[in-house]
C-alpha positions as CSV (number, residue, x, y, z in Angstrom):
1,M,137.9,187.2,181.4
2,T,135.4,189.9,180.7
3,A,132.5,189.1,179.0
4,A,131.2,191.4,176.1
5,L,127.7,189.2,175.7
6,S,126.5,187.9,178.9
7,A,124.5,184.7,179.4
8,H,121.4,186.6,179.4
9,E,121.8,188.3,176.3
10,L,122.8,185.4,174.7
11,I,119.4,183.3,176.0
12,A,117.2,186.1,175.0
13,R,118.8,186.1,171.6
14,H,119.0,182.1,171.0
15,R,116.6,180.7,173.2
16,S,113.8,180.7,170.8
17,T,115.8,179.1,168.1
18,L,116.9,176.7,170.6
19,D,113.5,175.6,171.3
20,Q,112.4,175.5,167.5
21,A,115.0,173.1,167.1
22,L,114.2,170.5,169.8
23,E,110.4,170.7,168.9
24,A,111.8,170.2,165.2
25,I,114.0,167.1,166.3
26,R,110.6,165.5,168.0
27,T,108.6,166.2,164.9
28,R,110.8,165.6,162.5
29,A,108.9,168.0,160.1
30,Y,111.0,170.6,157.9
31,W,113.2,173.3,159.4
32,S,115.8,175.3,159.0
33,P,116.9,179.2,160.5
34,H,119.6,179.2,157.8
35,P,118.5,180.6,154.0
36,E,119.3,178.6,151.5
37,H,119.4,181.3,148.6
38,P,122.4,183.5,148.2
39,K,120.1,186.4,147.9
40,A,118.8,186.1,151.0
41,Y,122.1,187.0,152.5
42,G,123.3,190.8,152.9
43,E,121.2,192.3,155.7
44,H,121.5,192.4,159.7
45,G,125.0,192.0,159.6
46,S,125.6,189.1,157.0
47,L,127.4,189.4,154.2
48,D,126.3,189.5,150.6
49,A,127.8,188.0,147.4
50,A,130.2,190.7,146.6
51,A,131.5,191.4,150.1
52,G,131.8,187.3,150.7
53,K,133.5,187.2,147.7
54,A,136.0,190.3,148.9
55,A,136.4,188.6,152.0
56,F,137.5,185.1,150.6
57,D,140.0,186.9,147.9
58,A,141.2,189.0,150.9
59,L,142.4,185.8,153.0
60,L,144.5,184.2,150.1
61,G,148.3,184.6,150.1
62,N,148.1,185.6,154.1
63,R,148.5,184.1,157.3
64,L,145.7,183.3,159.3
65,D,146.7,184.2,162.9
66,L,144.3,182.4,165.1
67,G,146.2,183.5,168.3
68,Q,146.3,180.1,169.6
69,P,149.1,179.4,172.1
70,G,151.9,177.1,171.3
71,T,152.5,178.2,167.7
72,D,155.6,177.1,166.5
73,D,155.7,177.1,162.9
74,W,153.4,178.3,160.1
75,V,152.1,175.8,157.3
76,G,149.7,175.7,154.1
77,G,149.9,174.1,150.5
78,E,146.1,174.2,149.8
79,T,145.5,174.2,146.2
80,S,142.1,174.6,144.9
81,P,140.7,171.5,142.4
82,Y,139.9,174.2,140.5
83,G,143.5,175.0,139.8
84,V,143.6,178.1,142.5
85,N,146.6,178.0,144.8
86,L,145.2,179.5,147.7
87,G,148.5,180.3,149.6
88,V,146.9,181.0,153.0
89,T,148.9,179.6,156.2
90,Y,148.0,178.3,159.6
91,P,149.6,178.4,162.9
92,H,151.3,174.6,163.2
93,A,151.1,173.6,167.0
94,D,153.4,172.4,169.8
95,L,151.0,170.2,171.0
96,D,152.6,169.6,174.7
97,V,151.7,173.6,175.2
98,L,148.4,173.9,173.0
99,L,146.7,170.7,174.7
100,P,147.3,171.7,178.3
101,A,146.1,174.9,177.3
102,M,142.8,173.8,175.7
103,K,142.1,171.7,179.3
104,A,142.7,174.9,181.1
105,G,139.6,176.4,180.1
106,Q,137.2,173.2,180.7
107,R,135.9,173.8,184.6
108,A,134.5,177.4,183.7
109,W,132.8,175.8,180.6
110,R,131.6,172.4,182.1
111,D,130.3,174.8,185.1
112,A,128.3,176.9,182.9
113,G,125.8,174.6,182.3
114,A,123.7,173.0,179.1
115,E,121.8,175.8,178.3
116,Q,124.4,178.7,178.3
117,R,126.9,176.0,176.7
118,A,123.8,175.7,173.7
119,V,123.3,179.2,173.6
120,V,127.1,180.3,172.9
121,C,127.1,177.4,170.0
122,L,124.0,179.2,168.6
123,E,126.3,182.3,168.4
124,I,128.6,181.2,166.8
125,L,126.6,179.4,164.2
126,K,124.8,182.6,163.7
127,R,128.2,184.6,163.0
128,I,129.3,181.6,160.6
129,S,126.0,182.0,158.9
130,D,126.4,185.6,158.6
131,R,129.5,184.9,156.6
132,T,128.1,182.1,154.6
133,H,129.2,183.7,151.1
134,E,132.9,184.0,152.6
135,F,132.4,180.4,153.7
136,A,130.7,179.1,150.3
137,H,134.2,180.1,148.3
138,A,136.4,178.3,150.9
139,V,134.4,175.3,150.7
140,M,134.2,175.5,147.0
141,H,138.1,176.1,146.7
142,T,139.0,173.6,148.9
143,S,136.2,170.3,148.1
144,G,136.1,171.0,144.4
145,Q,132.2,171.4,144.9
146,A,130.4,173.9,142.4
147,F,129.7,177.1,144.1
148,M,126.0,176.4,144.6
149,M,126.4,173.1,146.3
150,A,129.2,175.0,148.0
151,F,126.9,177.5,149.5
152,Q,124.0,175.1,150.4
153,A,126.0,171.9,151.7
154,G,128.8,174.1,153.3
155,G,126.7,177.0,154.4
156,P,123.1,176.3,155.6
157,H,122.9,172.4,155.2
158,A,126.4,172.0,157.4
159,Q,125.0,175.1,160.1
160,D,122.0,172.9,160.2
161,R,123.7,170.0,161.0
162,G,125.7,171.6,163.8
163,L,122.7,173.4,165.2
164,E,120.9,170.1,165.4
165,A,124.0,168.5,167.2
166,V,123.5,171.1,169.7
167,A,120.1,170.3,170.0
168,Y,120.5,166.6,170.8
169,A,123.4,167.5,173.3
170,Y,120.7,169.5,175.2
171,V,118.4,167.2,175.3
172,E,120.3,164.3,176.7
173,Q,122.1,167.1,179.3
174,V,119.0,168.3,180.8
175,R,117.4,164.8,181.1
176,T,118.6,164.5,184.4
177,P,117.9,167.0,186.8
178,D,120.2,169.5,188.2
179,N,119.0,168.7,191.7
180,A,117.0,166.5,193.4
181,E,115.5,166.0,197.1
182,W,115.3,162.2,198.0
183,T,113.2,160.9,201.0
184,K,112.9,157.2,202.1
185,P,110.4,156.3,204.7
186,Q,111.4,154.4,207.4
187,G,108.4,153.5,209.3
188,K,108.5,154.6,212.6
189,R,111.6,156.1,212.8
190,D,112.8,159.3,211.1
191,P,113.2,159.1,207.4
192,L,116.4,159.1,205.1
193,A,116.5,162.2,203.5
194,M,119.3,163.7,201.1
195,T,120.1,166.3,198.4
196,K,121.5,165.1,195.4
197,Q,122.9,167.2,192.8
198,F,124.0,165.9,189.2
199,T,126.5,167.4,186.9
200,P,127.3,166.7,183.0
201,V,131.0,166.4,182.8
202,P,133.1,166.3,179.4
203,R,135.0,163.2,178.6
204,G,138.0,165.5,177.5
205,I,139.5,166.9,174.7
206,G,137.5,166.3,171.3
207,L,139.3,165.6,168.1
208,V,137.8,166.2,165.2
209,I,139.5,164.6,161.9
210,G,138.2,166.7,158.9
211,C,137.6,165.3,155.4
212,N,138.6,167.0,152.0
213,T,135.2,166.6,150.5
214,F,132.7,167.7,153.0
215,P,134.9,170.0,155.6
216,T,131.8,171.8,157.0
217,W,129.0,169.4,156.8
218,N,130.8,166.5,158.0
219,G,133.0,168.6,160.6
220,Y,130.0,170.4,162.4
221,P,128.5,167.7,164.0
222,G,131.0,166.2,166.1
223,L,132.5,170.0,166.6
224,F,129.4,171.1,168.2
225,A,128.1,167.9,169.9
226,S,131.5,167.8,171.8
227,L,131.5,171.6,172.7
228,A,127.8,171.4,173.7
229,T,128.7,168.8,176.2
230,G,131.4,170.8,178.3
231,N,134.9,169.2,175.7
232,A,137.2,171.6,174.5
233,V,138.0,170.6,170.4
234,L,140.7,170.2,168.5
235,V,140.0,170.3,165.2
236,K,142.6,168.7,162.7
237,P,141.5,169.2,158.8
238,H,142.2,167.6,156.1
239,P,145.4,168.8,154.4
240,R,143.7,170.0,151.1
241,A,140.6,171.4,153.0
242,V,141.9,173.7,156.2
243,L,140.3,176.8,155.1
244,P,137.0,176.6,156.1
245,L,137.5,174.7,159.3
246,A,140.2,177.3,160.1
247,L,137.5,180.2,159.7
248,T,135.1,177.8,162.0
249,V,137.7,177.8,165.0
250,Q,138.3,181.4,164.3
251,V,134.8,182.5,164.8
252,A,134.1,179.9,167.9
253,R,137.5,181.5,169.5
254,E,136.6,185.0,169.3
255,V,132.6,184.2,170.7
256,L,134.1,182.0,173.4
257,A,136.4,185.2,174.3
258,E,133.6,187.7,174.0
259,T,131.6,185.4,175.7
260,G,133.8,185.4,179.0
261,F,135.3,181.8,178.4
262,D,138.9,180.6,177.2
263,P,139.1,180.9,173.8
264,N,141.5,178.1,173.8
265,L,138.3,175.5,174.6
266,V,138.4,175.6,170.0
267,A,141.9,175.3,168.3
268,L,143.2,174.1,165.3
269,A,145.8,171.5,164.1
270,A,147.1,172.3,160.9
271,E,150.1,170.3,159.8
272,R,152.8,170.5,157.5
273,P,152.7,168.9,153.8
274,G,153.1,164.9,154.4
275,E,153.6,165.1,158.2
276,G,150.5,163.3,158.7
277,I,149.8,164.1,162.8
278,A,146.0,162.3,162.8
279,K,147.6,159.0,164.2
280,T,149.9,161.2,166.7
281,L,147.0,163.0,167.7
282,A,144.5,160.1,168.0
283,T,146.4,158.2,170.7
284,R,147.3,161.3,173.0
285,P,146.0,160.8,176.3
286,E,144.5,164.1,176.3
287,I,142.2,163.0,173.4
288,R,139.0,161.4,175.0
289,I,136.8,161.9,171.7
290,I,137.4,161.5,168.0
291,D,135.0,162.1,165.3
292,Y,136.4,161.1,162.0
293,T,134.7,161.1,158.0
294,G,137.1,159.4,155.8
295,S,138.3,155.9,154.1
296,T,137.6,152.6,156.0
297,E,141.5,152.1,156.4
298,F,142.0,154.8,158.9
299,G,138.8,154.5,160.6
300,D,139.4,151.1,161.5
301,W,142.9,152.1,162.5
302,L,141.5,154.6,165.0
303,E,139.0,152.1,166.4
304,A,141.5,149.3,166.9
305,N,144.0,151.9,168.4
306,A,142.2,154.8,170.0
307,R,141.5,153.3,173.1
308,Q,141.6,156.1,175.4
309,A,138.9,157.6,173.2
310,Q,135.2,157.5,172.0
311,V,135.5,157.4,168.7
312,Y,132.8,158.1,166.0
313,T,133.8,157.0,162.6
314,E,131.9,157.7,158.8
315,K,134.1,155.2,156.7
316,A,133.4,153.9,153.0
317,G,130.0,152.2,152.1
318,V,128.7,150.3,149.1
319,N,126.2,152.1,148.3
320,T,122.8,150.4,146.3
321,V,119.7,151.2,144.4
322,V,117.4,147.8,143.8
323,V,115.4,148.6,140.3
324,H,112.8,146.2,139.9
325,S,109.6,148.3,139.2
326,T,108.3,151.8,138.8
327,A,105.0,153.8,137.6
328,D,107.4,156.8,136.4
329,Y,110.0,155.4,133.8
330,K,111.3,158.8,133.4
331,G,111.1,160.5,136.8
332,M,112.7,157.2,137.9
333,L,115.9,157.9,135.3
334,S,115.6,161.4,135.7
335,N,116.2,161.2,139.8
336,L,119.1,158.6,139.1
337,A,120.9,160.2,136.8
338,F,121.1,163.5,139.1
339,S,121.7,161.4,142.4
340,L,124.9,159.9,140.0
341,S,125.6,163.4,138.4
342,L,125.5,165.5,141.7
343,Y,129.2,166.7,142.8
344,S,130.7,164.1,140.4
345,G,130.0,161.0,142.6
346,Q,131.9,162.5,145.4
347,M,129.7,162.0,148.2
348,C,129.7,159.1,150.6
349,T,125.7,158.6,149.9
350,T,126.1,158.8,146.3
351,P,124.6,155.2,144.5
352,Q,127.0,152.9,142.8
353,N,125.6,149.4,142.4
354,L,122.2,149.5,140.8
355,L,120.9,146.1,140.4
356,V,118.5,145.2,137.7
357,P,116.8,142.3,136.6
358,R,118.4,140.3,133.9
359,A,114.8,139.7,132.4
360,G,114.0,143.2,132.4
361,I,111.2,145.4,134.5
362,S,107.9,146.6,134.5
363,T,107.0,150.2,133.6
364,D,104.6,153.0,133.0
365,Q,106.2,152.8,129.1
366,G,105.8,148.9,129.3
367,P,108.3,146.2,129.7
368,K,112.3,147.4,129.5
369,S,115.0,144.9,129.1
370,Y,117.9,145.5,131.5
371,D,119.9,146.7,127.7
372,E,117.2,149.2,127.5
373,V,116.8,150.3,131.1
374,V,120.7,150.9,131.2
375,A,120.4,152.6,127.9
376,D,118.1,154.9,128.6
377,L,120.0,155.6,132.4
378,A,122.9,156.5,130.1
379,K,120.6,158.9,127.8
380,S,119.5,160.8,130.8
381,V,122.6,161.2,132.3
382,D,123.9,162.8,128.8
383,G,120.6,164.8,128.8
384,L,121.3,166.1,131.8
385,L,125.3,166.8,131.4
386,G,124.7,167.5,127.8
387,D,125.0,171.3,128.3
388,D,128.7,172.0,129.5
389,A,127.7,175.3,131.7
390,R,124.9,173.2,133.3
391,A,127.4,170.3,133.6
392,N,130.0,172.3,135.9
393,A,127.3,173.7,138.1
394,L,126.2,170.1,138.9
395,L,129.7,168.5,138.5
396,G,131.9,170.9,140.0
397,A,135.9,169.5,139.8
398,I,137.5,166.0,140.7
399,V,139.1,166.6,143.9
400,T,141.7,164.4,143.6
401,P,144.5,162.6,141.1
402,D,143.0,159.2,142.8
403,V,139.3,160.2,142.2
404,K,140.2,160.7,138.3
405,A,142.7,157.5,138.4
406,R,139.8,155.2,139.3
407,L,137.5,157.0,136.9
408,E,139.5,156.0,134.0
409,A,140.3,152.6,135.4
410,A,136.4,151.4,135.7
411,A,136.4,151.4,132.3
412,G,138.4,148.7,131.9
413,L,136.1,146.6,134.3
414,G,133.0,145.9,131.9
415,E,131.1,146.8,129.0
416,V,131.0,150.7,129.2
417,A,127.2,152.1,129.0
418,L,128.1,155.6,129.3
419,A,131.4,156.7,128.7
420,S,133.3,159.3,130.7
421,R,134.1,162.8,128.6
422,E,136.2,165.9,130.0
423,I,134.4,169.3,130.4
424,T,136.1,172.3,129.9
425,N,135.5,175.1,133.1
426,P,135.6,178.7,131.3
427,D,136.1,180.4,134.8
428,F,138.5,177.6,135.9
429,P,140.6,176.1,132.7
430,G,142.9,174.5,135.6
431,A,139.8,172.4,137.0
432,V,139.6,168.6,136.3
433,V,135.9,167.9,135.2
434,R,134.8,164.5,134.1
435,T,131.2,163.2,133.6
436,P,130.2,159.9,134.9
437,V,130.8,156.6,133.6
438,I,128.2,153.8,133.9
439,V,129.8,150.1,133.5
440,K,127.5,147.0,133.0
441,L,128.4,144.2,135.0
442,D,127.0,140.5,135.5
443,G,126.0,139.8,138.8
444,A,127.0,135.9,138.2
445,K,130.3,136.2,137.3
446,P,133.1,135.9,139.9
447,D,135.4,138.3,138.1
448,A,132.6,141.2,138.3
449,E,132.1,140.9,141.7
450,A,135.7,142.3,143.0
451,A,134.0,145.5,141.4
452,Y,130.7,145.9,142.4
453,M,131.9,144.5,145.9
454,S,134.3,147.7,146.3
455,E,133.9,151.0,147.3
456,C,134.6,153.1,144.0
457,F,134.5,156.9,145.2
458,G,133.6,158.8,142.6
459,P,131.6,159.2,139.6
460,V,131.8,155.4,138.8
461,S,128.5,153.3,138.8
462,F,128.0,149.9,138.0
463,A,124.9,148.3,136.4
464,V,124.7,144.9,138.0
465,A,122.8,142.5,136.1
466,V,120.9,140.1,138.4
467,D,118.6,137.0,138.1
468,S,115.4,138.2,140.1
469,A,114.0,140.4,142.4
470,S,115.2,138.1,145.1
471,D,118.4,137.8,143.9
472,A,119.0,141.6,144.2
473,V,117.6,141.6,147.8
474,Q,119.8,139.0,148.7
475,L,122.9,140.6,147.2
476,L,121.9,144.2,148.8
477,R,121.8,142.2,152.2
478,R,125.3,140.9,151.6
479,T,126.8,144.4,150.4
480,V,125.4,146.4,153.5
481,R,126.4,143.7,156.0
482,E,130.0,142.7,154.5
483,K,130.6,146.8,153.1
484,G,128.1,149.0,154.8
485,A,125.9,151.4,153.1
486,M,125.3,155.2,153.6
487,T,121.8,155.0,151.6
488,V,120.2,152.6,150.0
489,G,117.1,153.1,147.1
490,A,114.5,150.9,145.5
491,Y,112.3,151.1,142.7
492,T,109.4,149.0,142.9
493,T,105.6,148.6,142.4
494,D,105.7,145.0,144.2
495,P,104.6,145.5,147.7
496,E,106.1,142.0,148.6
497,V,109.6,143.5,146.7
498,E,108.8,146.8,148.8
499,Q,108.6,144.8,151.8
500,D,111.7,142.1,151.2
501,V,114.1,145.2,150.7
502,Q,112.4,147.1,153.9
503,E,113.2,144.2,155.8
504,A,116.7,143.8,154.7
505,C,117.3,147.0,155.4
506,L,115.8,147.0,158.8
507,E,118.0,144.0,159.8
508,E,121.2,145.2,158.4
509,A,120.4,148.6,159.6
510,A,120.5,150.9,156.4
511,Q,118.8,153.9,155.5
512,L,116.1,152.9,152.8
513,S,114.9,155.5,150.0
514,L,111.6,154.1,148.0
515,N,110.7,154.8,144.7
516,L,112.1,158.6,144.2
517,T,111.0,160.2,141.3
518,G,110.7,163.9,142.2
519,G,113.2,166.8,143.7
520,V,114.2,164.6,146.7
521,Y,117.5,162.6,146.2
522,V,119.0,159.3,147.9
523,N,121.9,161.1,148.2
524,Q,120.6,164.4,150.2
525,T,119.3,164.2,154.0
526,A,117.9,166.7,155.4
527,A,119.2,168.3,159.0
528,F,116.4,167.4,161.8
529,S,114.5,164.9,160.0
530,D,116.9,162.2,158.1
531,F,119.5,160.1,160.0
532,H,122.6,160.1,158.2
533,G,124.0,156.7,158.4
534,S,122.8,154.7,161.3
535,G,125.8,153.2,163.1
536,G,124.5,149.8,162.7
537,N,126.8,148.8,159.4
538,P,130.5,149.0,158.3
539,A,129.9,152.2,156.9
540,A,130.0,154.4,159.9
541,S,129.5,153.9,163.7
542,A,127.0,156.6,164.2
543,A,124.3,158.6,162.7
544,L,124.4,162.1,162.5
545,C,122.3,163.2,164.5
546,D,120.9,161.1,167.3
547,G,120.8,160.8,171.2
548,A,123.4,158.0,170.7
549,F,126.0,160.8,168.8
550,V,126.1,162.8,171.7
551,A,125.1,160.9,175.2
552,N,128.4,159.1,175.4
553,R,130.4,162.7,175.1
554,F,129.6,163.5,178.8
555,R,129.1,161.6,182.0
556,V,126.8,162.5,184.7
557,V,128.3,163.0,188.4
558,E,126.3,162.9,191.5
559,V,127.6,164.6,194.6
560,R,125.0,163.6,197.6
561,R,124.1,165.2,201.2
562,E,122.3,164.3,204.1
563,A,119.6,167.1,204.2
């Protein structure tokens, strides 16, 4: 295969970006090569807003031909949460043809080495970045995110996570030198001398099982971690969110072909409506790595049944915020209101349980009772979402009927402190848009426990009355240990309470945010600096992204020769 882009050209083009990424994961300081603002695009080959929207519109109602081997049908059926029928169809694969074709290119990809693989991955990410406006519409109309969130989370933030995975993969692969000269003295005899060669070798084919809500943000870490460590990658999108990952596969295949590698190193596995191919794929012997984001039930099934593969899961959790005291009551309420409202609570990091002492809390505005805290939080959410245009920009759309059903059922679980209301989106009348509901529960009552000890994914939160700060920490520990948590938050001005919460999170391996009152929110994480999940509690078996996330995607094989 002739390469249009040589390794030398790619290294010259992307090595400085890779080096900056390596420095960023070392220092954990802020850095991103991907602009967050839509107006930053439109030069140097990237699509501006109008061109990106036109490119997206051109996809609708058409076939997305990826040129994959083994295509035996064309499948589709995505309908946007905003009420738009996408009408895009994708190749359906005969796995007995596609999987062997994917394996065929792995030898050359392995032999290319860590640096060349890394810069090829960076070229893929650069081309995706150039099409960020197009991808933003694809993410918006499959996930239900509002446009600006789809643009940022589905675009630059997802690209950052992919680059972060490449950086970690590179570090782990070059930790061992390519070659070594080994000499062992033997006293008066000649020394023993060996030359040793060390090669990172891939496990096999990686399977990425995509999610509906964040197809690129959650999909890119596993995709690029496996690809950068020498593995071929099969992408199985969620049936309601195929387009963003299909476009990703399209770009990856183009870059691989242009750089002289087999494009079949990355392929798409779209499915017929109701076909449910994830279990079949996950247990194929060719699949040696699995990355999955979704329900606990299927994540547990994968961990129990995909025994031939290294499995990385992000499942459900019950995210908790301890509200003990604050030196900025208004800032606390504003921060929490935004966290509960963003994307209609359809984030794996959104707080669900707010643990508030029934005797109330101390604030810079004086003592506040439990009822006052909950009522004031409800007013803050109402104020944030009072304007329908602003509410639509924050809430997006309800992604599935199941989320809507849970939201409606939550009102019957306890006293409603904030009722959900319906909002019309003038641009998309078919969108289902709802404001959050806040329900008051008594943590001491057994009938309330069933509610707050289960994940209620969506715009639902429970204000749980507890007896004391000590009881709040105890319930926090139990929740993380039994149900898992992607995030934990706490508000306190008491050093002892802060220490207790911190110790609970350290022992139960939960990521903690303390006293957030400004423009950083508990449900947001920054690539190169923040760890998303920990891999140490039931919510996830891996962290995005650390050395453990990439190191077991390859093994080092040694060849020894006498010198």
